[in-house]
C-alpha positions as CSV (number, residue, x, y, z in Angstrom):
1,M,81.5,-0.6,61.0
2,S,81.2,1.2,64.3
3,D,80.3,4.8,64.4
4,E,80.7,5.2,68.0
5,I,84.7,5.9,68.6
6,S,86.9,7.4,66.4
7,P,90.6,6.2,66.9
8,S,92.1,9.3,65.7
9,P,93.2,11.8,68.4
10,E,93.8,14.6,66.0
11,P,91.3,17.3,66.5
12,V,88.8,17.4,63.6
13,E,89.8,21.1,62.9
14,T,93.2,20.1,62.5
15,L,92.5,17.4,60.3
16,S,89.9,19.4,58.1
17,D,92.8,22.0,57.5
18,R,95.3,19.3,56.6
19,V,92.6,17.8,54.2
20,R,92.0,21.2,52.6
21,K,95.8,21.8,52.1
22,F,96.1,18.5,50.6
23,V,93.3,19.0,48.0
24,D,94.2,22.7,47.2
25,Q,98.0,21.7,46.8
26,Q,97.9,18.2,45.4
27,V,94.6,17.2,43.7
28,I,93.2,20.5,42.3
29,P,96.4,21.2,40.3
30,A,96.1,17.6,39.0
31,E,92.5,17.9,37.8
32,P,93.2,17.9,34.1
33,Q,95.4,14.5,34.5
34,L,92.9,13.1,36.7
35,A,90.0,13.8,34.3
36,A,92.0,12.2,31.6
37,G,92.2,8.8,33.7
38,N,96.1,9.1,34.1
39,S,96.8,6.0,36.3
40,D,100.3,7.2,37.2
41,T,98.6,10.5,38.6
42,W,95.9,8.6,40.6
43,S,98.6,6.2,42.2
44,G,100.8,9.1,43.0
45,L,98.1,10.9,44.8
46,R,97.2,7.8,46.8
47,E,100.7,7.3,47.9
48,R,101.0,10.8,49.2
49,A,97.6,10.4,50.9
50,V,98.7,7.5,52.7
51,A,101.9,9.1,53.8
52,A,100.2,12.0,54.9
53,G,97.7,10.1,57.0
54,L,94.7,11.1,55.0
55,W,93.9,7.8,53.1
56,A,90.5,6.4,53.3
57,L,89.7,8.6,56.4
58,P,86.0,7.3,57.1
59,L,87.0,3.6,56.5
60,P,87.7,1.0,59.2
61,A,91.2,1.4,60.8
62,E,91.8,-2.5,60.8
63,H,92.1,-2.5,57.2
64,G,94.2,0.6,56.6
65,G,91.6,3.5,56.8
66,G,91.5,6.4,59.1
67,G,88.6,4.9,61.4
68,L,86.7,8.4,61.6
69,D,83.3,8.1,62.8
70,T,80.6,9.4,60.4
71,A,80.1,12.7,62.2
72,G,83.8,13.1,62.2
73,Y,84.0,12.5,58.6
74,F,81.2,14.8,57.8
75,A,83.2,17.6,59.5
76,V,86.1,17.2,56.8
77,A,84.0,16.1,53.7
78,E,83.4,19.6,52.7
79,Q,87.2,20.3,52.3
80,E,87.8,17.1,50.8
81,G,84.9,17.8,48.3
82,R,86.7,21.3,46.9
83,S,87.6,19.1,44.0
84,D,85.3,16.6,42.5
85,F,88.2,14.3,42.3
86,G,88.8,14.6,46.0
87,P,86.9,11.5,47.3
88,D,88.5,9.2,45.1
89,A,92.0,10.7,45.4
90,L,91.7,10.5,49.0
91,G,90.3,6.9,49.2
92,S,86.9,7.8,50.8
93,S,84.5,7.5,47.9
94,A,84.2,3.7,48.9
95,L,82.5,4.7,52.1
96,P,78.7,3.9,50.9
97,T,79.9,0.4,49.6
98,V,82.0,-0.7,52.5
99,R,79.3,0.3,54.9
100,M,76.6,-1.6,53.0
101,L,78.8,-4.6,52.9
102,D,80.0,-4.3,56.7
103,R,76.4,-4.2,57.6
104,H,74.9,-6.6,55.2
105,G,77.5,-8.5,53.3
106,H,78.0,-12.2,53.5
107,P,81.1,-12.8,55.7
108,E,83.1,-14.5,52.7
109,L,82.3,-11.5,50.7
110,C,83.3,-9.0,53.2
111,A,86.5,-10.7,54.1
112,E,87.5,-10.7,50.4
113,L,86.2,-7.4,49.2
114,V,86.4,-5.0,52.2
115,P,90.2,-4.9,53.0
116,A,90.7,-4.5,49.2
117,L,88.4,-1.6,49.0
118,V,89.8,0.2,52.0
119,S,93.4,-0.1,50.7
120,G,92.5,1.0,47.2
121,T,93.7,-2.1,45.6
122,A,90.1,-3.0,44.4
123,R,87.3,-0.5,43.2
124,A,83.6,-1.0,43.3
125,A,80.9,0.8,41.3
126,Y,77.0,1.0,42.1
127,A,74.7,0.3,39.3
128,M,70.9,1.3,39.6
129,T,69.7,3.8,36.9
130,E,68.6,2.1,33.7
131,P,68.1,3.4,30.2
132,G,64.3,4.6,29.8
133,V,63.6,4.3,33.2
134,P,62.9,7.4,35.3
135,G,65.6,7.6,38.0
136,S,63.0,8.7,40.5
137,D,60.8,5.6,39.9
138,P,62.9,2.5,41.0
139,S,59.8,0.2,40.8
140,A,60.4,0.2,36.9
141,L,63.6,-1.1,37.2
142,R,63.9,-4.1,34.5
143,T,67.1,-5.7,35.2
144,V,66.3,-9.3,36.8
145,A,68.1,-11.8,38.9
146,T,66.6,-15.3,38.9
147,P,67.6,-18.2,41.2
148,D,69.5,-21.0,40.0
149,G,70.2,-23.4,42.9
150,D,72.6,-21.7,45.2
151,R,73.4,-19.2,42.2
152,W,71.8,-16.3,40.7
153,R,71.5,-15.3,37.2
154,I,71.7,-11.5,36.3
155,T,70.3,-9.8,33.0
156,G,69.9,-6.5,32.2
157,R,71.5,-3.1,31.5
158,K,72.3,-0.2,33.6
159,W,73.9,3.3,32.8
160,F,75.3,6.4,34.3
161,T,77.4,4.0,36.5
162,S,80.3,6.2,37.9
163,G,83.7,4.8,37.3
164,A,82.6,1.4,36.0
165,A,85.5,1.1,33.5
166,R,88.0,1.3,36.6
167,A,85.8,-1.0,38.8
168,D,86.6,-4.5,39.9
169,Y,83.3,-4.9,41.2
170,V,79.8,-3.6,40.6
171,L,76.8,-3.5,42.9
172,V,73.8,-4.2,40.9
173,V,70.1,-3.5,41.9
174,A,68.0,-6.2,40.2
175,R,64.4,-7.5,40.4
176,T,64.1,-10.8,42.1
177,A,60.4,-11.0,42.5
178,E,57.0,-9.7,41.5
179,G,54.8,-7.7,43.7
180,P,55.2,-4.5,45.8
181,A,58.5,-2.8,44.9
182,R,59.6,-2.7,48.5
183,E,60.1,-6.5,48.4
184,A,60.8,-7.0,44.7
185,F,64.6,-6.1,44.6
186,S,67.9,-7.1,45.7
187,I,71.5,-6.0,45.4
188,F,74.3,-8.2,44.2
189,V,77.9,-7.8,43.9
190,V,79.2,-8.9,40.5
191,P,82.8,-9.1,39.5
192,T,83.8,-7.2,36.4
193,S,85.5,-10.1,35.1
194,A,82.4,-12.4,35.1
195,P,81.5,-13.9,31.8
196,G,78.4,-11.9,30.5
197,F,79.4,-8.5,32.0
198,R,80.4,-5.9,29.4
199,V,81.0,-2.1,29.5
200,V,79.0,-0.9,26.5
201,R,80.1,2.7,26.3
202,E,81.3,5.7,28.2
203,L,78.8,8.4,28.6
204,D,79.7,12.2,28.6
205,V,78.2,14.4,31.0
206,L,78.4,18.0,29.4
207,G,81.5,16.9,27.5
208,A,83.1,15.1,30.4
209,G,83.5,11.3,30.8
210,G,83.4,8.9,33.7
211,Q,79.9,7.5,33.4
212,Y,79.2,4.1,31.6
213,E,76.5,2.1,30.2
214,L,76.7,-1.7,31.2
215,T,74.9,-5.1,30.1
216,F,74.7,-8.1,32.1
217,D,74.0,-11.1,29.9
218,D,73.1,-14.1,32.1
219,V,75.8,-13.3,34.5
220,V,76.2,-16.0,37.2
221,V,77.1,-15.1,40.7
222,S,76.9,-17.1,43.9
223,S,74.5,-16.8,46.7
224,T,77.3,-15.2,49.0
225,Q,77.4,-12.3,46.6
226,L,73.8,-11.4,47.6
227,V,73.8,-8.3,49.8
228,G,71.2,-8.4,52.6
229,A,68.3,-10.4,52.3
230,V,66.4,-11.0,49.1
231,G,63.8,-8.5,48.5
232,S,65.7,-5.8,50.8
233,G,67.4,-4.1,47.8
234,L,65.3,-0.9,47.9
235,R,65.5,-0.6,51.5
236,L,69.4,-0.9,51.5
237,A,69.4,1.5,48.5
238,G,67.4,4.0,50.3
239,Q,69.8,3.8,53.3
240,R,72.8,4.1,50.9
241,L,71.0,7.1,49.4
242,A,70.6,9.2,52.3
243,L,74.5,8.8,53.0
244,G,75.3,9.6,49.3
245,R,73.2,12.5,49.3
246,T,74.2,14.2,52.2
247,L,78.0,13.6,51.1
248,R,77.4,15.1,47.7
249,A,75.7,18.2,49.3
250,L,78.8,18.5,51.6
251,R,81.1,18.4,48.4
252,W,79.1,20.5,46.4
253,V,79.3,23.3,49.4
254,G,83.0,22.7,49.3
255,Q,83.2,23.3,45.5
256,A,81.0,26.4,45.8
257,Q,83.1,27.8,48.4
258,R,86.1,27.3,46.1
259,A,84.3,29.1,43.3
260,V,83.4,32.1,45.6
261,E,87.2,32.4,46.4
262,L,88.3,32.4,42.9
263,L,85.5,35.0,42.4
264,A,86.9,37.2,45.0
265,E,90.4,36.8,43.9
266,R,89.6,37.7,40.4
267,A,87.6,40.9,41.5
268,N,90.5,42.1,43.9
269,R,93.2,41.6,41.3
270,R,91.6,42.6,37.9
271,R,91.9,46.2,37.1
272,I,89.4,47.9,35.0
273,G,89.7,51.5,33.9
274,D,90.8,53.4,37.0
275,G,89.7,51.0,39.5
276,M,89.4,47.2,40.5
277,L,86.5,44.9,39.7
278,A,85.9,44.7,43.2
279,D,85.0,48.4,43.3
280,R,82.0,47.7,40.9
281,Q,78.6,47.2,42.6
282,L,77.4,44.7,40.3
283,V,80.4,42.5,41.1
284,Q,79.9,43.1,44.8
285,Q,76.2,42.1,44.4
286,M,77.5,39.0,42.8
287,V,79.9,38.2,45.8
288,F,77.2,39.0,48.3
289,D,74.6,36.8,46.5
290,S,77.2,33.9,46.1
291,E,78.2,34.1,49.8
292,V,74.8,34.2,51.1
293,A,73.9,31.0,48.9
294,V,77.1,29.2,50.3
295,R,76.6,30.0,53.8
296,S,73.0,29.0,53.8
297,A,73.7,25.7,52.1
298,R,76.3,25.1,54.4
299,L,74.1,25.4,57.5
300,L,71.3,23.3,55.9
301,T,73.8,20.6,54.9
302,E,75.4,20.3,58.5
303,R,72.0,20.1,59.7
304,A,71.2,17.1,57.5
305,A,74.6,15.5,58.3
306,Q,74.0,15.6,61.9
307,L,70.8,13.8,61.6
308,V,72.2,11.1,59.1
309,A,75.3,10.5,61.5
310,A,72.8,9.9,64.3
311,D,70.8,7.5,62.2
312,E,67.7,9.6,62.6
313,P,65.0,10.4,59.9
314,A,66.1,13.0,57.7
315,Q,64.4,13.0,54.6
316,V,63.2,16.6,54.5
317,E,66.6,17.8,55.8
318,V,68.6,15.9,53.3
319,S,66.4,16.8,50.3
320,I,66.6,20.3,51.3
321,A,70.2,20.2,51.6
322,K,70.6,18.7,48.2
323,V,68.7,21.4,46.5
324,A,70.3,24.2,48.3
325,A,73.7,23.1,47.7
326,A,73.2,22.3,44.1
327,R,71.8,26.0,44.0
328,A,74.6,27.3,45.9
329,L,77.1,25.8,43.6
330,G,75.3,27.0,40.4
331,T,75.3,30.7,41.7
332,A,78.7,30.8,43.0
333,V,80.3,29.3,39.6
334,D,78.1,31.3,37.5
335,A,79.4,34.4,39.0
336,A,83.0,33.4,39.1
337,I,82.9,32.7,35.5
338,Q,81.1,36.0,34.8
339,V,83.8,38.0,36.5
340,H,86.5,36.0,34.9
341,G,85.2,37.0,31.5
342,A,86.4,35.0,28.5
343,E,89.0,33.3,30.6
344,G,86.5,31.7,33.0
345,L,85.4,29.8,29.9
346,T,88.7,27.9,29.8
347,E,89.6,24.7,31.5
348,A,92.8,26.3,32.8
349,S,90.4,28.6,35.0
350,G,89.2,25.4,36.6
351,L,85.7,26.9,36.3
352,P,84.1,24.7,33.4
353,G,84.6,21.5,35.5
354,L,82.8,23.2,38.4
355,L,80.0,24.3,36.1
356,R,79.6,20.8,34.9
357,V,79.3,19.6,38.4
358,A,76.9,22.4,39.3
359,R,74.5,21.7,36.5
360,S,74.5,18.2,36.9
361,A,73.8,18.6,40.6
362,R,70.4,19.5,39.9
363,I,69.7,16.1,38.3
364,L,71.8,13.8,40.2
365,D,70.5,11.8,43.3
366,G,67.1,12.7,41.9
367,P,66.2,15.8,40.0
368,D,65.5,19.1,41.9
369,E,61.9,18.8,41.1
370,F,61.4,15.5,42.6
371,H,63.0,16.7,45.9
372,V,60.9,19.9,46.0
373,T,57.7,18.2,45.6
374,A,58.3,15.4,47.9
375,T,59.6,17.7,50.5
376,A,56.7,20.1,50.1
377,R,54.2,17.3,50.4
378,R,56.1,16.2,53.7
379,L,56.0,19.7,55.0
380,L,52.3,20.3,54.2
381,R,51.2,17.0,56.0
382,G,53.3,18.3,59.0
383,Y,52.0,21.6,59.1
384,A,48.4,20.5,58.7
385,T,48.7,18.5,62.0
386,T,50.5,21.4,63.9
387,P,48.1,23.5,66.0
388,T,47.8,27.0,65.2
389,G,46.9,30.3,66.9
């Protein structure tokens, strides 16, 4: 997938406005149906996104995507992320998988799978996390893949795999050798129709579904379903994670901005006593704190996105953006709920869904504590080598 030229002549500012309008007018009102897994709602949104020229914006144009380069897509990702369902509804959630396959997949596998992922006729999930294994320690993963002639046999368990029940394929990180972790794991594409694959159960996240536990009981795949070289799994997972964390941060900023707007709307419209909520200093403090958090997170996330789009080292910037965006979302949603009062606790307000995302954001893609300590170590090493005075 080339990141050099975007075939779309539409200015990114105009495209961003159109994405925001689609999400606000089409996706957000449908969130209850989407959360319930209503297939008609999903297919209807896809049809409208295609008709609007907004389907799969960052995916290859030759397969029906928008062909936006990475930098161009990052510029609209915040607006798309105003709803947690936005990336799926607009077909861009397949970007990390399509990019991985395009760069490292076997030609036969890519020819079969990439066009289907771009068009939305097939879906893929990504399975790395395992029960009983710290997510920040991939070297402890226990799912194994053993060679069997020109095939591989995969056995193990995964969980917190997003969208696995609707997926046609699952990308699985499995141990293929002993020794150093950087050479011990590989990634395989497993059809969910394969004998031995099973969705064990749906896991709730603060009461909402969409995450699943899976088992692989001697699942057989061909050598063409290996992504990249044997032993390159953690390196490829790291590349995917940098992109994924940046996208999540951009989308969390979008949802945080949405929360600030809901907060301001409530404050400006709600009369209390002889004045409006907006006249109260404590409410003004909430608006100010939320706005500062969102604007700061946006700048930090945009910086991380610039580096990731340019394929430059960005570990520090991505971690800072991830933590800042999660905190901004938590600050803004909490304030919005407080100003809405009891109504803010109802799903009709849209705020409980944002709150679930905000709380899980501090754990997803590595807990904040991991990012804080890892980033602090890098910063301290850097400052130790910087002359002072």
